[in-house]
N, C-alpha and C positions, 0 to 999 in steps of 0.2 A: 641533661643525660648525654650519653655517648651518641655519636652519629649513627652507629649500627643499631643501637636500641631505639632510636627515634624511628628508623625505617621499619623495625619489627613492630613498634607500637602502631604505626599507621597501617602496615600490611595486615596485621592480625586484628586490628580494630579493638584493642583492649589495653588496659593499664595494669601494671604490676602492683599487686597489693603488698604493702610493706608489712612484714612480719616483725612484731616487736622483739622477738627472740633473735632476729638477724640484723637489727638496725645497728648503725654505728654508735648510737648512744645506748649503753647498757641499762640506763634508767628509764627507758620508754615504758610507760604504763606500769611502773613499779612504784607503789606508794611508800611512804615512810614506814618505819617499823610500827607494828600494830600497837594501838593505844590501849592502855590498861586503865580501867575505871576504878573508882574507889572501892567497889565490891569485888575487885579482882578479875572481872571479866575482860577479855581481850576482843578487839574487833575481829570480824570473820576473815577467813582465808581469802586472799586476793589473787592467788596464782592463776585463777581462771581468766583474769583480765587479759593476760598475754596469750592465752590459748584460744580465747573465743572472740578476739577482736584484732583487726588489722586497720590500716588506714591508708588513704591516698594523701600524698604530701605535695603542697604547692608553695610557691613563694610569691610575695607581693611585687617583687621587682626583678627585672632581668639585668640590672646595671651593676651588680656587685661582683668585683673581680674574684673574691674568695669563693663565691658560689660556682663560678665558671671553673676555677681551679679544682675544687673539691668534688664536684658532681658532673662536670662536663669535660672530663678527660684533659685537664690542664689547658683549657681554652680550645681544644681541638674538636670538641663536641658541639652541642647546640642547646638552645633553650626553646621549649615548646610552649606556646602562648595559648592558654584557655580563656574563653570569655563566656561565663555562665550568665544567663538571665537570672536576676535575683531581686529580692526585695531590698530596701535600704538596710544598711547595717544597723544593728540593734545592740544595746548594752544589756548584759544579763541583769536579772533581778535576784538579789541574794535571798529573798524570801522563798524562792522556789525550792532551794535545797535546805533552807532553815539553818544555815551555819553562817552567822555574821562575820566570822573570821575569814571566810573564803574571799578571795579577791574577785573583783568584777572583771568581765571580759567582753569581747565583741564577737558577734556572730552574724551570719547572714543566712536567711532561708533561700535556697536555690529553687527556681521554678522548674524543678525536675521531679517527676513522679515515676514510680517503678512498680513492677509486679513482684509478688513474693513477699517475704518477710521484711520487717522494718530495717531501714538503714540507720534508724535512730534507736539506740538500745534503751528502751523505756520499760520500766517494770509495770507501770499501771495499765498500759494499753499498747496495742500495735498501731503505729501510724506509718504513713509512707512519705514522711518529710525527709528531705536531704538538706543537711545543715553544714555550712562551711564555718569552721571555728578558727578564730585567731589564736595562735599559740601564745601562752603567757611565759615570760622569761623571768624567773625568780631565783632567789638565793636559798629558798627553803622548800623542801619537799613536803607535801601534804599527805596525811593518812587517808585511807579510803573509808568512806562511810557507807552505810547500807543502801542509801539512795544514790545510784550512780548517775541517773539522769531523769529529767522531768519535763513533761509537756503540759502546759496549762492553757486554757482558753477562757478569756473573760469577754463575753460578747463577741465583738469582731476582732478583738486583739488576741494574738497568740504570743506565748512566751515560752522560751526554751532555756533549760539549764542543764549543765553537765558537771559531774565531779571533776575538779581540777586535775586529778591524776591523769585524765585522758589528754589534757592539753597543756601541761606545764613542762618546761625544760629549764635547765640551768642557764643563767644569764650569759654564759660563755657562748651559747648557741644563738644569741640574739641577732647576729649578722644574717641569719637565714631568713628572717622575716616570714616565718612559716604560717601557712593556713592549712587545715587538714579536714578531711571528711572521714569520720569513723565508720568502718565497715565491719559489722559482725560476721562471723563465719557462717551464720545461717543464711546470709545473702547469697544468691546464685553466683558461683565462682567456677573457674576452670583451673585445673592443675596440670603443670607440664614441667618436667625436669626439676622437681621439688620446689617450684615456684607457683604462686597463686595469682590469678588474673581476674579482673572484672571487666564487663563490657558496658557500653552505653554512654560513656563520658566523652568519647572521641568526637562526637558530633559537635562539640564546642571548641575544638582546636581551630584557631583562626590564623596562626602564623607560626613559622619556625625561623629562629635567628641563629645563624652560624657563628661559631666562635672566631676570635681573631686569628687563631692558628689552624682553623679547620682546613684540611687539604682539598676539600670538595668545593666546586664553584657553585654560586647561586643558581646559575642557569641549569647545570646538570641536576642539581638537587630539586629544582622546581619541576623538571621533567619527570623525575622519578616519583615525586610526591603526587603529581597529577595522575600518573598512571596507577598509583596505589589507591587513591581516594576518590577519583571522579567516576570510577566504574560502578558496577552494580554493588550495592552494599548489603552486608549480611544482616540477619535479624538481630534484635537487641532486647534485653530485658528492661530497657528504659523507654518510656514514652515521653514526648516533649510537648510543652505548651508554650505558646507565644514565641515560636522560633524566630531568630533573627533572620532578616530577609536579604542579607548581604550575599555577595558572590560566594559560591561554595568553594572556590579555589583557596587553598591554604597558601598564603603569601610567604615567600622566602626572602630574607635579607641577611646582612652580615653586620655584626657589631664592630666598633672601632673605638680607640681611646678618645675620651673627651679632651678638649683643648687645654683645660686648666684644672681638672680634678682627677681623682683616681678611679672614677666610674668609667664604664663603657656605655656606648649608645649606638643605636641604629636609627639613622635619619629616616629610612623607609618605614620602619616600625612606628616611629613617632608620627609620621604622616598618616599611617593607618589608624592610629588611635584618634587623631583629630577627625578623621572621616567617621569613625564610630560615633564620636560625641556629636558631630554635626547631624548625622542621620537620626540619632536618638531624639534630638530636639524637634 
């Protein structure tokens, strides 16, 4: 994100909810043309998807130069690093949706619980699960079926499934390596200047990496971030279990070109990741 938006994110302790109608990809949450069955019936209207759902968008890696160019103000902005406590990644089970032609995908259940209505848009029941979905990059769009998402429990095992319309993009977007959390409009949100925001996820911001061309120094940025985040914190609609016990300070570093590839890297951030792994053991 831009440097200015990073400071607003930390100061206001909230994230901007992406509106499918305003995204840079016009195909977000837009299924293929309605299917027509042999008896002439068509699948139901899917316009509500774009009106009743938004999402939070993350990327698996900070090292991609195109991501810095497209979303971080041509390398003058920054990358905000989130670290969510989560269960191990899990593959989808196609039987949940009952459509064998659907592709399999990966998701993770975050150890985050919330008040209010479900973050997981399930028809059968309301749950308080927060699911991080890996975006699928395909050449073909899927039509929407009547079952948009499913939660099943078999003994101690939980399984989640979602209609691919929520998490598929064209292969040309594959460089983003996106993961997303679907947020229905029924979830508690805040509106300001025609934008929608959600609270509760900032607790898991662990570091900020400045771009190669960011005009602000690491030292000045660290001081500003400390002033914004280490004081008294506002209330939240999210409650947390098994919080990480690391230093509350959000670490600041800067990326640089790697010696022999087109990626960028932050030595300080890589050391921070090693510390996380060591403490987890």
